[in-house]
C-alpha positions in Angstrom: 21.2 -6.5 18.2 17.9 -7.1 19.1 16.6 -3.5 18.6 18.3 -3.4 15.1 16.5 -6.4 13.7 13.4 -4.9 15.0 14.1 -1.6 12.9 14.3 -4.0 9.9 11.1 -5.3 10.4 9.5 -2.0 11.2 9.1 -1.4 7.4 7.7 -4.6 6.5 4.5 -3.6 7.6 4.4 -0.3 6.1 0.9 -0.6 4.7 -0.3 2.4 6.5 2.8 4.1 8.1 2.5 7.5 6.8 -1.0 8.8 6.1 0.6 11.4 3.4 3.1 8.4 2.3 1.2 5.2 1.5 -2.5 5.9 2.2 -3.4 6.5 -1.6 -5.7 9.5 -2.5 -5.8 8.9 -6.3 -8.3 6.6 -6.8 -10.2 8.3 -9.6 -9.0 10.2 -12.7 -11.8 11.9 -12.5 -12.1 13.4 -8.7 -8.1 13.6 -8.8 -8.8 17.0 -10.9 -11.0 18.1 -7.9 -8.5 17.5 -5.4 -9.6 14.1 -4.6 -12.9 15.3 -3.3 -16.2 13.4 -3.3 -17.8 12.6 -0.1 -20.7 14.8 -0.9 -20.7 14.1 -4.7 -23.1 11.9 -6.4 -20.4 9.9 -8.5 -22.4 6.7 -9.3 -20.3 3.5 -8.8 -17.4 5.6 -7.9 -19.3 6.9 -4.6 -18.8 3.4 -3.1 -15.2 4.5 -2.6 -15.9 8.3 -1.6 -19.2 7.6 0.5 -21.4 4.2 -0.4 -24.5 6.4 0.3 -23.9 8.4 -2.8 -24.4 5.3 -5.0 -27.9 5.4 -4.0 -28.6 8.6 -6.4 -27.4 6.7 -9.5 -29.9 7.2 -12.4 -28.6 4.5 -14.4 -29.0 0.6 -14.7 -24.9 0.0 -15.0 -22.6 2.3 -14.1 -18.8 1.3 -14.4 -15.8 3.3 -14.2 -12.0 2.6 -14.0 -9.0 4.6 -13.1 -5.1 4.2 -13.4 -2.3 6.7 -11.9 1.1 6.6 -12.1 3.0 8.1 -9.0 6.5 9.4 -9.8 7.9 10.1 -6.6 11.5 11.8 -5.6 12.7 12.0 -2.3 16.1 13.3 -0.8 17.6 13.8 2.2 20.8 16.0 3.3 22.9 14.1 5.7 26.2 15.5 7.1 26.1 18.1 4.4 25.6 15.6 1.5 22.5 15.3 -0.5 21.1 11.8 -1.2 18.1 11.0 -3.6 16.0 8.4 -4.2 15.6 6.2 -7.7 12.1 4.7 -7.2 10.0 2.8 -10.2 6.7 4.6 -10.5 3.8 3.1 -8.3 0.4 2.3 -10.2 -2.7 2.6 -7.8 -5.7 1.6 -9.7 -9.6 1.5 -8.9 -12.5 -0.3 -10.8 -16.0 0.2 -9.7 -19.3 -1.5 -11.0 -22.8 -0.4 -9.7 -26.0 -1.8 -10.6 -29.5 -0.2 -10.2 -31.8 -3.3 -8.2 -34.7 -1.0 -7.4 -35.6 2.6 -8.0 -34.2 3.5 -4.7 -32.0 0.6 -4.2 -28.2 0.2 -5.8 -25.6 -2.5 -5.3 -22.3 -2.5 -6.5 -18.5 -3.7 -6.2 -15.2 -1.9 -6.1 -11.7 -3.1 -6.6 -9.1 -0.7 -5.4 -5.6 0.0 -4.0 -6.0 1.8 -0.7 -2.1 1.2 -0.1 0.6 1.1 -2.2 4.0 3.1 -3.0 7.9 2.2 -3.3 10.9 4.3 -2.5 14.7 3.1 -3.4 17.3 5.0 -1.5 19.9 2.7 -3.0 22.0 -0.3 -1.4 25.0 2.1 -0.4 24.3 5.3 1.4 24.7 6.4 5.3 21.2 5.4 6.4 21.0 2.1 4.6 20.9 0.5 8.1 17.2 2.1 8.2 16.0 1.5 4.7 17.6 1.0 1.0 14.2 0.0 -0.7 10.3 -0.8 0.1 7.5 -2.0 -2.7 4.2 -2.3 -0.9 1.2 -3.3 -2.9 -2.5 -3.5 -0.8 -5.6 -4.5 -2.4 -9.6 -3.9 -1.5 -12.6 -5.8 -2.8 -15.8 -3.9 -1.3 -19.2 -5.2 -2.1 -21.5 -2.4 -1.6 -25.2 -1.8 -1.0 -27.1 1.6 -1.1 -30.5 2.8 0.0 -32.0 6.0 -0.7 -34.5 6.6 2.1 -36.1 9.5 1.2 -35.7 11.7 -2.2 -33.0 13.8 -0.5 -31.4 11.4 1.9 -29.5 8.1 1.4 -27.5 5.5 3.4 -24.6 3.0 2.4 -22.4 0.4 3.5 -19.7 -1.7 2.1 -17.3 -4.5 3.2 -13.8 -3.9 2.7 -11.8 -6.9 2.4 -8.1 -6.3 2.6 -4.7 -8.1 1.9 -1.3 -7.0 0.7 2.4 -7.8 -0.1 5.6 -6.0 1.0 9.1 -6.6 -0.2 12.1 -4.3 1.7 15.7 -4.1 1.7 17.8 -2.5 4.7 21.3 -2.7 5.9 22.3 -4.7 8.9 25.2 -3.1 9.6 27.1 0.0 8.4 29.8 0.4 6.6 31.5 3.0 9.1 31.0 0.4 12.2 32.1 -2.8 10.1 35.0 -0.9 8.8 36.1 -0.3 12.3 36.0 -4.2 13.0 37.4 -5.1 9.8 40.4 -2.8 10.0 41.2 -4.3 13.3 41.3 -7.8 11.5 43.4 -6.2 8.7 40.6 -5.9 6.0 40.0 -2.5 4.5 36.4 -1.5 4.3 35.1 2.1 2.8 32.5 3.8 5.0 30.3 4.0 2.0 29.6 0.5 1.4 27.1 -1.8 3.5 28.6 -5.0 4.5 25.4 -7.1 5.1 22.0 -6.6 4.2 18.7 -8.2 4.7 15.6 -8.8 2.6 12.3 -8.8 4.2 9.1 -10.2 2.3 5.9 -11.3 3.7 2.1 -11.4 2.8 -0.6 -9.3 5.2 -3.5 -12.0 5.8 -6.8 -10.8 4.7 -8.8 -8.3 7.0 -12.1 -7.0 6.6 -13.5 -3.7 7.7 -16.4 -1.5 6.6 -17.1 1.7 4.7 -20.4 3.3 5.3 -21.8 6.9 4.8 -24.7 8.9 4.6 -25.8 12.0 2.1 -28.2 14.5 2.5 -29.6 16.9 -0.2 -30.1 20.4 2.2 -31.2 21.9 -1.0 -31.1 21.8 -4.9 -27.7 23.7 -4.6 -26.2 22.1 -1.3 -25.3 18.6 -0.3 -23.5 17.2 2.4 -22.2 13.6 3.2 -20.3 11.9 5.9 -18.5 8.6 6.0 -16.6 6.4 7.9 -14.0 3.9 7.1 -13.3 1.4 10.2 -9.9 0.3 11.4 -8.2 -2.9 9.9 -5.5 -5.0 11.8 -2.9 -5.9 9.1 -1.0 -8.8 10.3 1.8 -10.7 8.4 1.6 -14.1 9.6 4.7 -15.7 8.4 7.2 -13.1 6.7 10.6 -14.2 5.9 14.0 -12.7 6.6 17.0 -13.4 4.4 20.5 -12.0 4.8 22.7 -10.9 2.0 26.7 -10.1 2.3 28.5 -8.1 -0.2 31.3 -10.7 -0.4 32.6 -14.0 0.7 35.1 -12.3 3.2 32.1 -10.3 4.7 30.2 -13.8 5.3 33.1 -15.5 7.0 33.3 -12.8 9.3 29.4 -11.9 10.1 28.0 -15.3 9.7 28.2 -16.2 13.1 26.1 -13.2 14.1 23.8 -12.9 11.5 23.1 -16.6 10.8 20.3 -17.1 13.0 18.2 -14.3 11.4 18.8 -16.1 7.9 15.6 -17.6 6.9 14.0 -16.9 10.0 10.2 -16.8 10.1 8.0 -13.8 12.0 5.0 -12.2 12.6 4.1 -8.7 12.9 1.0 -6.4 13.2 -0.2 -2.7 13.1 -3.5 -1.0 12.4 -4.6 0.5 9.1 -6.6 3.2 11.3 -9.8 4.4 11.1 -11.0 7.3 8.8 -13.9 10.2 9.1 -14.9 12.1 6.3 -17.3 15.4 6.1 -17.8 16.8 2.9 -20.2 19.7 1.2 -21.0 20.4 -2.4 -22.2 23.6 -3.6 -23.9 24.3 -7.0 -24.1 28.1 -7.2 -25.0 28.2 -10.7 -25.9 25.0 -13.1 -22.3 24.8 -14.7 -20.5 25.2 -11.7 -19.7 22.5 -8.7 -17.7 23.4 -5.6 -16.5 20.9 -3.2 -14.7 20.8 0.2 -13.8 17.6 2.3 -12.0 17.0 5.5 -10.7 13.8 6.3 -9.5 12.8 10.0 -7.2 9.8 9.9 -6.7 8.1 13.6 -2.9 7.3 13.2 -2.8 7.9 16.9 -4.1 4.0 17.0 -0.3 3.2 16.2 0.9 3.0 19.5 3.4 0.6 18.9 4.9 -2.1 16.5 4.7 -5.7 17.7 7.1 -8.1 16.3 7.2 -11.8 17.2 9.9 -14.3 16.0 9.7 -17.8 15.4 11.7 -20.1 17.2 14.7 -20.4 17.9 15.0 -16.7 17.7 12.1 -15.6 19.9 14.6 -13.6 21.9 14.2 -11.1 19.4 10.6 -10.4 20.0 10.0 -6.5 20.4 7.2 -3.9 21.0 8.7 -0.7 19.5 6.7 2.7 20.6 5.6 4.6 17.4 3.2 7.2 19.0 1.6 8.7 16.0 -0.8 11.5 16.3 -4.0 11.8 14.3 -3.5 13.8 10.9 -6.2 15.8 9.0 -6.3 16.1 5.0 -8.2 19.3 3.5 -9.5 19.0 0.1 -10.6 21.6 -2.5 -12.2 21.1 -5.7 -14.1 22.9 -8.4 -15.8 21.6 -11.6 -17.2 23.9 -14.3 -18.8 22.3 -17.4 -17.5 24.0 -20.5 -19.8 22.4 -22.8 -22.4 19.7 -22.7 -19.5 17.3 -23.8 -16.4 19.0 -21.5 -15.8 19.5 -18.2 -12.8 21.3 -16.5 -11.6 20.8 -12.9 -9.2 22.2 -10.4 -8.5 21.0 -6.9 -6.1 21.4 -3.6 -5.2 19.1 -1.1 -3.6 19.7 2.4 -1.8 16.4 3.9 -0.6 16.8 7.4 1.7 14.1 8.7 1.1 12.0 11.7 5.1 11.3 12.0 7.0 12.7 15.1 10.2 14.7 14.5 11.8 12.6 16.4 10.8 9.2 15.2 11.8 9.6 11.6 12.8 6.7 9.3 13.5 7.4 5.6 11.3 4.4 4.3 8.3 6.7 5.2 9.4 10.1 4.7 6.4 12.0 6.6 6.1 15.7 6.0 2.8 18.0 5.2 2.3 17.8 1.7 0.3 20.7 -0.6 -1.0 19.0 -3.9 -2.6 21.1 -6.6 -4.4 19.5 -9.3 -6.0 20.0 -13.1 -8.4 17.7 -14.7 -10.9 17.3 -17.7 -13.4 15.3 -18.9 -14.7 14.5 -22.6 -17.6 12.8 -23.6 -17.4 11.8 -27.1 -21.0 10.1 -27.0 -23.4 10.2 -24.3 -22.7 6.7 -22.6 -18.8 7.4 -22.4 -16.3 9.8 -20.4 -12.7 9.9 -20.8 -11.0 11.4 -17.6 -7.8 12.7 -16.9 -5.8 14.6 -14.2 -2.4 16.0 -13.1 -1.8 16.4 -9.6 1.6 17.7 -8.1 2.8 16.7 -4.6 5.0 19.3 -3.1 6.4 18.3 0.6 6.9 21.0 2.6 10.2 19.8 3.6 11.2 18.5 7.2 14.8 19.6 8.8 16.3 18.1 11.7 14.2 14.9 11.5 16.0 12.0 13.5 15.7 8.5 14.3 17.7 6.3 16.7 18.9 3.0 16.4 21.6 0.5 18.5 24.8 -0.1 16.2 24.8 -3.8 15.7 28.5 -4.5 16.5 29.2 -1.6 18.7 25.7 -1.8 20.7 25.8 2.0 21.3 23.0 4.1 20.2 23.3 6.1 16.9 21.2 9.2 16.1 20.7 9.9 12.5 19.5 13.5 11.8 18.7 14.5 8.2 16.6 17.4 6.4 14.4 15.8 3.9 12.0 16.7 1.2 10.0 15.0 -1.5 8.0 15.6 -4.7 5.7 14.0 -7.2 3.8 13.9 -10.2 0.7 12.2 -10.2 -0.9 12.0 -14.1 -4.2 9.8 -14.0 -6.6 8.5 -16.8 -9.7 6.7 -16.5 -12.9 5.8 -18.3 -16.6 6.0 -17.3 -19.5 3.9 -19.0 -23.1 3.7 -18.0 -26.1 2.2 -19.7 
């Protein structure tokens, strides 16, 4: 029973559970069209997200940009030769950036963006409901930033990432198959496809602070390199609430003695939002063409275990669950061509590798390597205004034979769920930029 409850809580802290799943790489409508590159590009206020040092090259008094992305995702799992698909609401990452000129070589600004955020809905009744039914996740960051141009071709920048979030998750506590055996002995018929009891886990991650620092160097008129680092942050739910829901009154009467202890119980749980290293190069072979390459290393190997502690009187359920993620790489390529003085075209590609091990695979974060091509454009109807749009498609390479093992709450026997997973998503983005 202890292990089962902890698997439920695991998804509550999914703020960073999968680099390619919940870590948002859609924070700029303009840069989404270029594969979300930007570490070595001079993006004005938007550089606060990609590389704070880039804002030091801003040649405007005020620079503002805002972007919205709608993520329409779909996941499927083939389990026992039957295919199950998600029915998820779209997620809406966003970012707003405002930069100011203080001196010729000193700039300051503030960003508001969603570094983590997604949702998945497998439905209430499916074979792996005990692992996950649905998750809704939102995380927010406010980042005040300062950038200094030390030399005409060299800059540094730093920002403080003030981050918090919320999560709401549902999962089955007992499988229909397991409950059917117990119910049958009591003369009650129960279909194996129906989940008899579920738990809702909700909580708020307390405010935590990290740093986002970077440097940028113009090697020549055609080549710029950049590097940035986002520090690890420890996300912690200090007082989550667990609520048990029963399929009907008969089920409640049969299970309340077992499950009543965790209904309305409080818990704390903590996990890292790992450090991220970025290295980028931008190359301008001709005046109208810009090429970019970014490499991103996320230190998911810092996620060794999920530590969960329940408040009295259920402290016996405290657990330290091994996760043993591995560090993962994200490769980004982008190109921008200025077709006219008012119209830019963009192409991009991202290849995002997964940190999730094949034998520790949970459907609330179906991790797999993903390939994401993108297209985009910017149109400037007037000198101070840019309208930006992009479309990015996420194609998961699939994960066959992915498994996770848990303990059946009623029989206390280990149960392994093995399935073949696939995912895809359409991510349209729109944004505006203003500068004066």
